[in-house]
C-alpha positions in Angstrom: 36.4 29.3 -11.9 32.7 30.5 -12.0 32.2 28.0 -15.2 33.9 25.0 -13.3 31.6 25.7 -10.2 28.5 25.9 -12.3 29.0 23.1 -14.4 30.2 20.8 -11.5 26.3 22.2 -9.7 24.8 21.0 -13.2 26.1 17.9 -13.4 25.6 17.1 -9.7 21.9 17.9 -10.1 21.6 15.6 -13.3 23.6 12.4 -11.4 20.8 13.3 -8.6 17.9 13.1 -10.9 19.0 10.0 -12.6 19.9 8.2 -9.0 16.2 8.8 -8.1 14.8 8.0 -11.3 16.6 4.5 -10.6 15.8 4.1 -7.3 12.1 4.5 -7.7 12.1 1.8 -11.0 13.9 -0.4 -8.3 11.0 -0.2 -6.0 8.3 -0.8 -8.9 9.9 -3.5 -10.1 10.4 -5.3 -6.4 6.8 -4.3 -5.6 5.4 -5.8 -9.0 7.5 -9.0 -8.6 6.1 -9.5 -5.0 3.0 -10.3 -6.5 3.7 -11.9 -9.6 2.5 -15.8 -9.8 5.2 -18.8 -9.9 5.9 -20.3 -13.0 6.3 -23.4 -10.6 2.0 -23.5 -10.2 0.5 -25.4 -12.5 -2.4 -23.9 -14.3 -4.8 -26.6 -14.3 -8.0 -25.1 -12.6 -9.6 -21.9 -14.6 -11.3 -19.7 -12.4 -15.1 -20.2 -11.6 -17.7 -17.5 -11.0 -17.6 -14.5 -9.2 -15.4 -15.9 -6.3 -12.3 -16.8 -8.1 -12.2 -20.5 -7.7 -12.7 -20.2 -4.0 -15.2 -22.3 -2.5 -16.1 -21.6 1.0 -15.0 -24.8 3.5 -16.6 -24.2 6.8 -14.4 -27.4 7.9 -11.2 -25.1 7.4 -9.8 -21.9 8.9 -11.8 -19.0 7.5 -13.6 -21.1 5.6 -10.3 -22.1 3.2 -9.9 -18.2 2.1 -5.9 -17.6 1.3 -3.6 -16.3 3.8 -2.6 -19.0 5.9 1.1 -19.5 5.9 3.5 -21.8 7.6 5.2 -21.6 9.8 2.2 -20.1 11.4 -0.8 -21.5 10.0 -4.2 -20.4 11.4 -3.0 -17.3 13.2 -6.0 -15.8 15.0 -5.0 -15.1 18.5 -7.8 -12.8 19.5 -10.0 -15.4 18.0 -11.8 -13.0 15.2 -12.6 -15.7 13.3 -13.9 -18.3 15.9 -17.3 -19.4 15.6 -17.8 -16.4 13.0 -20.2 -16.8 10.1 -19.2 -17.0 6.4 -20.3 -13.3 6.2 -18.3 -12.0 9.1 -15.2 -13.5 7.6 -15.4 -12.2 4.4 -16.0 -8.7 5.8 -13.1 -9.1 7.9 -11.1 -10.2 5.0 -12.5 -7.3 2.8 -11.1 -4.9 5.7 -7.9 -6.6 6.0 -7.1 -6.9 2.1 -7.7 -3.0 1.5 -6.1 -1.7 4.8 -3.0 -4.2 3.5 -3.2 -2.4 0.5 -3.1 1.4 1.8 -0.5 0.1 3.8 1.7 -0.8 0.8 0.9 2.4 -0.8 1.9 4.2 2.3 5.3 2.6 2.8 6.4 2.8 -0.7 5.1 6.6 -0.7 7.1 7.1 2.5 10.2 6.0 1.6 10.4 7.7 -2.1 9.6 11.0 -0.8 12.2 11.1 1.7 15.9 11.6 1.6 18.0 10.6 0.1 15.4 9.8 -2.9 13.1 12.5 -2.7 10.8 11.9 -5.7 7.7 14.3 -4.4 4.9 14.6 -6.8 4.2 18.4 -5.2 7.4 19.5 -4.4 10.6 20.3 -5.9 12.5 18.3 -3.2 16.1 18.8 -4.1 15.7 22.7 -3.5 14.1 22.3 -0.1 14.4 19.1 2.4 10.9 19.4 4.0 11.5 16.5 6.6 10.1 13.3 7.5 6.9 12.2 5.3 4.7 12.6 8.6 5.4 16.6 8.1 4.6 16.8 4.4 1.2 17.3 4.8 1.7 20.2 6.9 3.7 21.8 3.7 0.6 20.5 1.3 -2.0 22.4 4.0 0.2 25.5 3.7 0.9 25.8 -0.2 -2.6 24.0 -1.5 -5.3 23.8 1.2 -7.7 22.9 -1.5 -5.6 19.5 -1.6 -7.3 18.2 1.0 -11.2 18.5 -0.1 -9.9 17.3 -3.4 -8.4 14.0 -2.0 -11.5 13.6 0.0 -13.4 13.4 -2.9 -11.3 11.0 -4.5 -11.3 8.5 -1.7 -15.2 8.9 -1.4 -15.5 8.2 -5.0 -13.2 5.1 -4.5 -15.2 3.9 -1.6 -18.3 4.3 -3.4 -17.1 2.1 -6.1 -16.2 -0.5 -3.7 -19.6 -0.6 -2.5 -21.3 -0.7 -5.7 -18.6 -3.6 -6.5 -19.4 -5.5 -3.2 -22.0 -4.4 -0.9 -25.6 -5.3 -1.2 -28.1 -2.8 -2.5 -29.2 0.3 -0.4 -32.7 -0.9 -0.1 -31.9 -4.3 1.1 -32.6 -4.7 5.3 -28.6 -5.8 5.4 -27.0 -3.0 4.0 -23.0 -3.0 4.0 -23.4 -6.8 4.0 -21.6 -8.1 0.9 -23.1 -9.7 -1.9 -23.0 -13.6 -1.9 -20.9 -13.5 -5.4 -18.4 -11.1 -4.4 -14.9 -12.1 -3.1 -13.3 -10.0 -0.2 -10.8 -7.4 -2.3 -11.7 -8.3 -6.1 -13.0 -4.4 -7.1 -11.8 -5.3 -10.8 -8.9 -3.1 -10.7 -6.0 -4.6 -12.3 -4.6 -2.3 -15.2 -1.2 -4.1 -15.4 -3.1 -7.6 -16.0 -1.6 -9.3 -13.4 -4.8 -11.4 -12.3 -3.8 -15.2 -12.9 -6.4 -16.8 -14.8 -6.2 -20.1 -12.9 -7.5 -21.0 -9.3 -4.2 -21.7 -8.0 -2.2 -19.1 -9.3 -5.0 -16.4 -7.8 -4.3 -18.3 -4.4 -0.8 -18.1 -4.0 -0.9 -14.3 -5.6 -3.9 -13.5 -2.9 -1.4 -15.1 -0.1 1.6 -12.7 -1.3 -0.8 -9.7 -1.5 -2.1 -10.5 2.0 1.1 -11.0 3.8 2.8 -8.3 2.1 0.1 -6.3 3.2 0.0 -7.5 6.7 4.0 -6.5 6.6 3.2 -3.4 5.4 0.6 -2.6 8.3 3.4 -3.3 11.0 6.0 -1.5 8.7 4.2 1.6 8.6 3.0 1.6 12.2 6.7 1.3 12.8 8.4 3.9 10.4 5.2 6.5 11.9 6.4 5.9 15.2 10.1 6.3 14.8 9.3 9.5 13.2 7.3 10.8 15.6 9.8 10.1 18.4 12.8 11.9 17.0 11.6 13.6 13.6 14.2 12.2 11.7 13.7 10.3 8.0 13.7 6.7 8.0 17.1 6.7 5.9 18.5 9.4 8.2 17.8 7.7 11.0 19.2 4.7 9.4 22.8 6.4 8.7 22.2 5.9 4.9 21.4 9.5 4.5 22.6 12.9 4.9 20.0 15.2 7.5 19.3 18.3 5.6 15.7 19.0 7.4 15.2 22.4 9.1 12.4 21.9 11.6 11.9 26.0 11.7 11.1 25.5 7.7 8.0 24.1 7.6 4.7 25.8 8.8 3.7 24.3 11.9 6.1 23.4 14.6 6.2 20.8 17.3 
C-alpha cells in the first residue's frame, strides 16, 4: 500500500510538471504567432533608412504611424495628437510601445506563475502556493532582498540602452528628444528574427504589436484590480483552478 501511494504521488507530480510545460509552450507559441507577418502581404517595398519605410505625413493621423485599425480608426478621444508636432507624436508612440511591451510580459508572467500552471523561476510552486501574482514580490523580498537591487540595475541598463539608441546626445539642449532617424520603439532587439524586411510587412507587424500592447495594458490593469479586490488568482476566480492559497503563509499580511 505504501509503495502504491508513493508511486501514485510520483506519477501525479510528473503529470503536473508535463502539463505545466505544455501550457507554457502554448502561451509562447500563441504570443509569437500574434506578431508573425501575414503571408497575404505582398513583400514589394524594402525597408528604407532607419524609419523602417515610414515616411511622416502631416496630412494623416499621427503622421501616418501604424496602429490605426478599423472600425475605430484615428482613435484619440483626449486629443493627445491634436496639433502635436512630429517629435511629440513620436514621443507618445515611443511611450505607448514600451508600456505595451511591459504589459504583455506582465500578463504572461502573471498567468503562468499562478494556479494551475505555476511555472515560477524563483520558487518551487508545487510545494507551496504563494497566491496571486500581486503577492509574489512580498515572498521575493522575504527570501532574497537583494533581488530588487539587481532588478533595478537591470531595468536601468535597458533604459540606458534605449536612450543611447534613440535619444539625442546629452550635450544637446534638447536632451530626451528623439533622434530624427529613430523609429519609435525600434531598439534593435529581435533575437528571433521576426522583423520583416519589407515596409508593408513591418507596418502590419507593428500594428499587431501596438494593438496587442493596448489590450495587454487594459488586461493587466483589470487583473491586478481583481486580485486586489478579492485576493484570488485569475484562474481560481474564474472557477478553472482549485484555491490552495493560504494567506497566512506569506510574509506580509493585508
